C-alpha positions as CSV (number, residue, x, y, z in Angstrom):
1,M,114.1,105.4,120.2
2,P,113.3,109.2,119.5
3,L,109.7,109.9,118.1
4,L,110.0,111.6,114.8
5,T,107.6,112.8,112.2
6,Y,107.5,111.0,108.9
7,G,108.8,114.1,107.3
8,Q,111.6,114.3,109.8
9,A,112.5,110.8,109.1
10,I,113.0,111.5,105.4
11,W,115.0,114.7,106.4
12,Q,117.2,112.2,108.5
13,A,117.7,109.8,105.8
14,L,118.8,112.4,103.2
15,D,121.1,113.9,105.9
16,E,122.5,110.6,106.6
17,C,123.2,109.7,103.1
18,L,124.6,113.1,102.0
19,G,127.0,112.8,105.0
20,R,128.1,109.4,104.4
21,D,128.6,109.2,100.5
22,P,129.9,112.1,98.4
23,A,128.4,110.7,95.5
24,V,124.9,111.5,96.7
25,Y,123.4,114.7,95.6
26,L,119.8,116.0,96.0
27,C,117.9,118.2,93.6
28,G,114.3,119.4,93.3
29,L,111.8,122.1,92.4
30,G,112.0,124.2,95.9
31,A,114.7,121.7,97.7
32,P,116.7,124.7,99.1
33,D,113.8,127.3,99.5
34,P,112.2,128.4,102.8
35,K,109.5,125.7,102.5
36,G,112.0,122.9,101.8
37,I,109.6,120.3,100.1
38,F,107.1,120.0,103.1
39,G,110.1,120.6,105.4
40,T,112.0,117.4,104.3
41,T,114.9,119.4,102.8
42,L,115.2,122.3,105.0
43,G,118.8,123.2,106.0
44,L,120.4,120.5,103.8
45,A,122.0,123.0,101.3
46,E,123.6,124.8,104.3
47,R,124.9,121.6,105.8
48,H,126.3,119.9,102.6
49,G,126.8,122.7,100.3
50,A,124.9,124.2,97.3
51,Q,126.7,122.0,94.9
52,R,125.2,118.9,96.4
53,V,121.5,120.4,97.3
54,W,120.2,122.5,94.6
55,D,117.0,123.9,92.9
56,M,116.2,122.8,89.6
57,P,114.2,124.4,86.8
58,T,110.7,123.2,85.8
59,S,112.4,121.1,82.9
60,E,111.5,117.7,84.3
61,N,112.5,115.6,81.4
62,A,116.0,117.2,80.8
63,L,116.9,117.4,84.4
64,T,116.1,113.5,84.8
65,G,118.3,112.9,81.7
66,V,120.9,114.6,83.6
67,A,120.6,112.8,86.6
68,I,120.4,109.5,84.6
69,G,123.9,110.5,83.1
70,A,125.2,111.4,86.6
71,A,124.1,107.9,87.9
72,L,125.8,106.2,84.9
73,A,129.0,108.2,85.7
74,G,129.1,107.1,89.3
75,M,126.9,109.5,91.3
76,R,123.9,108.7,93.4
77,P,121.2,111.3,92.5
78,V,118.2,111.9,94.6
79,M,115.6,114.0,92.5
80,C,112.4,115.5,94.3
81,H,109.0,116.2,92.9
82,Q,106.6,118.1,95.0
83,R,103.7,116.5,93.0
84,L,103.8,112.9,91.5
85,D,102.2,114.6,88.3
86,F,105.3,116.8,87.6
87,A,107.2,113.5,86.9
88,L,104.9,112.7,84.2
89,L,106.8,115.0,81.9
90,A,109.9,112.8,82.6
91,M,108.5,109.4,81.8
92,E,110.4,109.0,78.7
93,E,113.6,109.2,80.7
94,L,112.3,107.0,83.5
95,V,110.6,104.2,81.5
96,N,112.8,104.2,78.3
97,Q,116.1,105.1,79.6
98,A,116.6,104.6,83.6
99,A,114.8,101.3,83.8
100,N,116.5,99.6,80.8
101,W,120.5,100.5,80.8
102,H,121.3,97.8,83.3
103,F,119.4,95.0,81.0
104,M,120.7,96.5,77.7
105,Y,124.3,96.4,78.6
106,G,124.3,93.0,80.0
107,G,124.4,94.2,83.9
108,R,127.5,96.2,83.2
109,M,125.7,99.5,83.8
110,R,124.0,100.9,86.8
111,V,121.6,103.5,87.3
112,P,121.4,104.4,91.2
113,L,118.8,107.1,90.7
114,T,116.1,107.7,93.6
115,V,113.0,109.8,92.5
116,R,111.0,111.1,95.5
117,L,107.4,111.7,94.3
118,I,104.7,113.3,96.7
119,L,101.1,112.3,96.2
120,G,98.0,112.9,98.4
121,R,94.5,113.9,98.8
122,G,93.0,117.2,99.7
123,W,95.2,119.5,97.3
124,G,92.2,121.1,96.1
125,Q,93.9,121.2,92.9
126,G,91.8,118.5,91.1
127,P,92.8,116.1,88.1
128,Q,96.2,117.4,87.2
129,H,97.9,117.6,90.9
130,S,96.4,114.8,92.8
131,Q,96.9,111.8,90.9
132,H,97.9,108.3,92.5
133,L,99.8,106.7,89.5
134,Q,101.9,104.0,91.4
135,A,100.7,101.3,89.3
136,W,102.4,102.9,86.1
137,F,105.7,102.7,87.8
138,A,105.2,99.3,89.1
139,H,104.3,98.0,85.6
140,V,107.7,98.7,84.4
141,P,110.5,96.2,84.6
142,G,113.8,97.7,85.8
143,L,112.0,100.2,88.1
144,K,111.7,99.5,92.0
145,V,108.9,101.1,93.7
146,V,108.2,101.8,97.4
147,M,105.5,103.4,99.4
148,P,106.3,103.4,103.1
149,T,103.7,104.3,105.7
150,T,105.6,104.6,109.0
151,P,108.4,107.0,109.9
152,H,110.5,104.1,110.7
153,D,110.0,102.7,107.3
154,A,110.2,106.1,105.6
155,K,113.8,106.6,106.7
156,G,114.8,102.8,106.3
157,L,113.6,102.5,102.8
158,L,114.7,106.0,101.6
159,I,118.4,105.0,102.6
160,A,117.9,101.5,101.0
161,A,116.8,103.2,97.9
162,I,119.6,105.7,97.7
163,E,122.2,102.9,98.3
164,D,120.4,100.7,95.7
165,D,122.1,100.3,92.2
166,N,118.8,100.3,90.6
167,P,116.2,103.3,89.7
168,V,113.9,103.4,92.7
169,I,110.6,105.4,92.7
170,F,109.9,106.6,96.4
171,L,106.2,107.6,96.8
172,E,105.3,109.6,99.8
173,H,101.5,110.4,100.7
174,R,101.3,113.9,101.7
175,W,98.9,113.0,104.7
176,L,101.9,111.0,106.3
177,H,104.3,113.8,106.7
178,R,103.0,114.8,110.1
179,I,102.4,111.4,111.6
180,S,104.9,110.3,114.3
181,G,106.7,107.3,115.3
182,E,109.7,105.6,116.7
183,V,112.9,106.0,114.4
184,P,116.3,104.7,115.2
185,A,119.2,107.0,115.1
186,G,122.0,106.7,112.5
187,R,121.9,104.6,109.4
188,Y,119.5,101.6,109.1
189,T,117.6,100.0,106.0
190,V,114.5,98.4,105.4
191,P,114.6,95.8,102.7
192,I,113.0,96.7,99.6
193,G,110.3,94.2,98.6
194,A,109.4,93.2,102.3
195,A,105.9,93.8,103.7
196,R,105.1,93.9,107.2
197,V,102.1,92.8,109.5
198,A,100.5,96.0,110.9
199,R,97.9,94.0,112.9
200,P,97.6,90.2,113.2
201,G,94.3,88.5,112.6
202,R,92.6,85.4,111.8
203,D,89.4,86.1,110.0
204,L,90.3,88.4,106.9
205,T,93.5,89.7,105.2
206,I,93.6,93.4,104.5
207,A,96.5,94.2,102.1
208,A,96.9,98.0,102.2
209,I,99.2,100.4,100.4
210,S,100.7,103.7,101.9
211,Y,98.3,105.7,103.7
212,M,95.3,103.4,103.3
213,T,97.2,101.3,105.8
214,L,96.1,103.8,108.4
215,E,92.6,103.8,107.2
216,A,92.7,99.8,107.4
217,L,94.2,99.6,110.9
218,R,91.1,102.0,111.9
219,A,88.7,99.6,110.0
220,A,90.2,96.7,111.7
221,E,89.6,98.1,115.2
222,A,86.0,98.7,114.4
223,L,85.7,95.3,113.2
224,A,87.4,93.8,116.2
225,A,84.5,95.4,118.3
226,E,82.3,93.1,116.1
227,G,84.1,89.9,116.8
228,V,86.1,90.1,113.5
229,E,89.9,89.9,113.6
230,A,91.4,91.3,110.3
231,E,95.1,91.1,109.7
232,V,96.5,94.2,108.2
233,I,99.5,93.9,106.0
234,D,101.3,97.2,105.0
235,L,102.8,96.3,101.6
236,R,105.5,98.9,101.9
237,S,106.9,98.0,98.4
238,L,105.1,97.5,95.2
239,K,108.0,96.5,92.9
240,P,109.3,93.8,94.0
241,W,106.3,93.1,96.5
242,D,106.0,90.9,99.2
243,R,103.7,88.0,97.4
244,A,104.9,85.3,99.9
245,L,103.7,87.2,103.1
246,V,100.4,88.1,101.7
247,G,100.0,84.6,100.5
248,Q,100.7,83.1,103.9
249,S,97.9,85.4,105.5
250,V,95.3,84.6,102.8
251,A,96.1,80.9,103.2
252,R,95.3,81.3,106.9
253,T,92.3,83.6,106.8
254,G,90.6,82.5,103.4
255,A,89.6,86.2,102.6
256,L,91.4,89.0,101.0
257,L,90.5,92.7,100.9
258,V,93.1,95.1,99.2
259,A,93.0,98.9,100.1
260,D,94.9,101.1,97.7
261,T,95.1,104.8,97.2
262,G,95.0,104.4,93.3
263,W,92.2,103.8,90.8
264,K,90.4,100.5,90.5
265,T,90.8,99.4,86.9
266,A,94.3,98.0,86.2
267,G,95.5,99.5,89.6
268,F,97.8,97.7,92.0
269,A,95.0,96.2,93.9
270,A,94.1,94.3,91.0
271,E,97.7,92.7,90.8
272,V,97.4,91.7,94.4
273,V,94.0,90.2,93.8
274,A,95.1,88.2,90.7
275,A,98.3,86.9,92.4
276,M,96.2,85.6,95.2
277,V,93.7,84.0,92.9
278,E,96.6,82.3,91.2
279,D,98.3,81.0,94.3
280,H,95.8,80.5,96.9
281,F,92.4,80.0,95.0
282,A,91.5,77.0,96.8
283,A,91.9,78.5,100.2
284,L,89.6,81.6,99.5
285,R,86.2,81.2,100.8
286,H,85.0,84.6,99.7
287,P,85.6,86.4,96.3
288,P,88.5,89.0,97.0
289,A,87.5,92.7,96.9
290,R,89.2,96.0,96.3
291,V,88.6,99.4,98.0
292,T,90.3,101.9,95.9
293,L,89.4,105.4,94.2
294,P,86.5,105.3,91.5
295,D,87.6,105.3,87.9
296,C,87.1,109.3,87.7
297,P,89.6,112.1,87.5
298,T,90.3,113.6,90.9
299,P,87.7,116.2,91.9
300,T,88.5,119.7,93.3
301,A,85.3,120.6,95.0
302,P,85.1,119.5,98.6
303,A,81.6,118.0,98.2
304,L,82.8,115.8,95.3
305,A,85.9,114.8,97.3
306,A,83.8,113.7,100.2
307,A,82.3,110.9,98.0
308,Y,85.6,110.3,96.0
309,Y,88.1,109.0,98.6
310,P,87.6,105.8,100.5
311,R,88.1,106.0,104.4
312,A,88.0,103.3,107.0
313,V,84.3,103.1,107.1
314,D,84.4,102.0,103.4
315,I,87.0,99.3,104.3
316,A,84.9,98.0,107.2
317,A,81.8,98.1,105.1
318,A,83.4,96.2,102.3
319,A,84.7,93.6,104.9
320,R,81.1,93.1,106.3
321,R,79.8,92.4,102.8
322,M,82.5,90.0,102.1
323,L,81.9,88.1,105.5
324,G,78.1,88.2,105.1
325,R,77.9,90.4,108.3
326,P,75.0,93.0,108.6
327,A,75.8,96.5,107.6
328,V,76.4,99.2,110.1
329,D,75.6,102.9,109.9
330,P,78.8,104.9,109.4
331,P,79.7,107.6,112.1
332,A,79.6,111.2,111.1
333,P,83.0,112.4,110.0
334,A,85.0,113.7,112.9
335,G,86.2,116.8,110.8
336,P,86.8,118.2,107.5
337,L,87.5,115.2,105.1
338,D,90.5,116.9,103.5
339,V,92.5,117.9,106.6
340,P,94.5,114.9,107.6
341,D,95.6,116.0,111.1
342,P,95.8,119.2,113.4
343,G,99.3,119.9,112.4
344,F,98.4,120.2,108.9
345,T,98.6,123.9,107.7
346,G,98.3,124.0,103.9
347,P,99.7,122.2,100.7
348,F,102.9,123.7,101.2
């Protein structure tokens, strides 16, 4: 299979869906511009026409209402926001309208709307442009929520989201756009609601979300050198989420650590912990733990960001505390905290 970046996989998914189904259209602030939403929409307007790939004004609530109306009329809109925070202006439409139509009309109405929201760290734009609010969307009945980690899953889950008859919130961590992996050509889907075992293990379950899956895998590698085999589960979907797969792992390992990109209080990590305590309390040999953002608005200053964002060393340290193992001095950072990889050249 060819190697593609996460961003290229998203581009392929959009191109595939636009080419296969004339009911699909794509709109977003900057979708047809030279930056193409981090490169994920470049050239799509030229390939599929300006009537199907178009820019939109900064009227998020109104345009979301238009997209919901189009979906009710048989279209399959894909709406893109370069910041998750921009979609907060459309919460009334998403929560009060899109999520409820199918239920209110006895299953006779469909809202096949996909909303791409990009989040991440290192924006340097502080509390209003860097928030991880996936737990908000996962809380709402009627919305599906996915957060793929790998290029393979990004393409497969985006195609599944666009083809789904329900509104789907598709969350992309900005630091994932440049990672690469094998991606099949053509159409394929990844089931919404199915997690995957990213690394098998017997001593500890680490359930991870989005970019934190990469940090969890690095932590698991460090723990393996100390004789601790951590099983890393990439949740991939938050609504619905794979409670059964996580439960099977916890029943075997007896220990649970959840790594989330969001805040701790009432975050999705709390949902995973609560569910596993309900389902597998007797199997737990240790109190579950969460590695999350602290309950504080996102800082802008690099010095504050260095203490704000958890990394692999924090996951490994939490695992050692849980298992009663001695602490290990963390290594010095290999590079600037807010630069995800050498290919990153800026927020746009």
